[in-house]
N, C-alpha and C positions, 0 to 999 in steps of 0.2 A: 223653763221659766228663767227670766233674767232678773238678777238682783244687782242694782247699781245705783249710782248717785244721779240725781236729776241734773246737777250742775257739772258733773265730770263724766263725759261719755267714754273716756279712755280706759276706765277701770270697771269691770263687771264680773260678777260671779253667775255662772249659768248652772242651774240645777236640771239634771236630766234624769227622768224617772225610768224605771225598769231597765237600767243599764248597770254595768259593772266595770271592772278594771280593763276588760278587753277593749271597749270603745274609748274609755277615758284615757288610757295610756296611748292609744293610737292618735286621738285628737291632740293630746299634749305634745306628742312627737311632731306632728304636722305644724302645730302652732309655734313650737320652738324653732322651726326651720324658717319661719317668716321674719324678715328683718324689722317689720313693724311692731313685733312683740318684744316688750321689755321684760315681762315676767309671765310665766304660765305654770300652773300646777293644778293638781286635782286632789280631792279627798273623798272618801266614802264615810259619811257620818257615823254609820254603825254597820257592822258586818251583816246583820239581819235585814237591813234596808237595801232595796234594789234602787239606789239613788246615788248619783255622783254629782259633786260640785266641782266645776272647772272654773278657776280664777284666771282672768286674762287682764293684763295691764299692757297698754300699747304706748308707743312713742308719740302718738298724736292722733292717729285715726280712731274712729269709734270702735270700741271693743266688739260691738255687735256685728259690724261689717267684717272685721278680721275673723271672728268666729265663723261667720257664714262662709267666707272664702276658704277657711281651713276645712270645714265640713264638705264643701264641694270638691276640694282637692283630694280629700280622703276617699270620697265616692269614686272619683276618677281612678285613683290608685286601685281600689277594689275591683273596678270594672276591668282594668288592665290585667290584674292578676287572674281574674276569672277567665278572660279571653285567652290569655297565655296558657292557662291550665287546660281549657277546653280544646285548644289547638293541639297541645301536646298529646292529650288522650286520643284525639282523632288521628293524629299522625301515627301513634303507636298502634292503634287498631288497624289502620290501613296497611301497615308494614308487616303485620304478623298474620300468618295463616290461621284460618278459623279453628282448625283442629288443635292448635297450640293455645288457644284462648280459653280452654275449658277450665274454669276456676273451681269446678266441683269435682276434682279428680279423685277425691276420697270415696266417692260412690261408684262402685263397679258393678 
């Protein structure tokens, strides 16, 4: 949900339900890398609430567009990390003999 001014599209607060510091800090990091962002921060209203508020103020572009771009960039980063991890696991498994991959070695 977006909370912002009707007259000023460069500043908005986005409330994201069912999320915590994990997503909020990642989004904040990506937003702060964007030169269009003048300010970005997040808060969690109450520790028992699964809700984060992310405040975005831009240098001129609509905050909604900048937020959307940041979320897309974060998604691409996550896909890259997942792909790199999956490739590393596959390479590891293909280079190790099957008899050495027994992770249940405590059972004899």
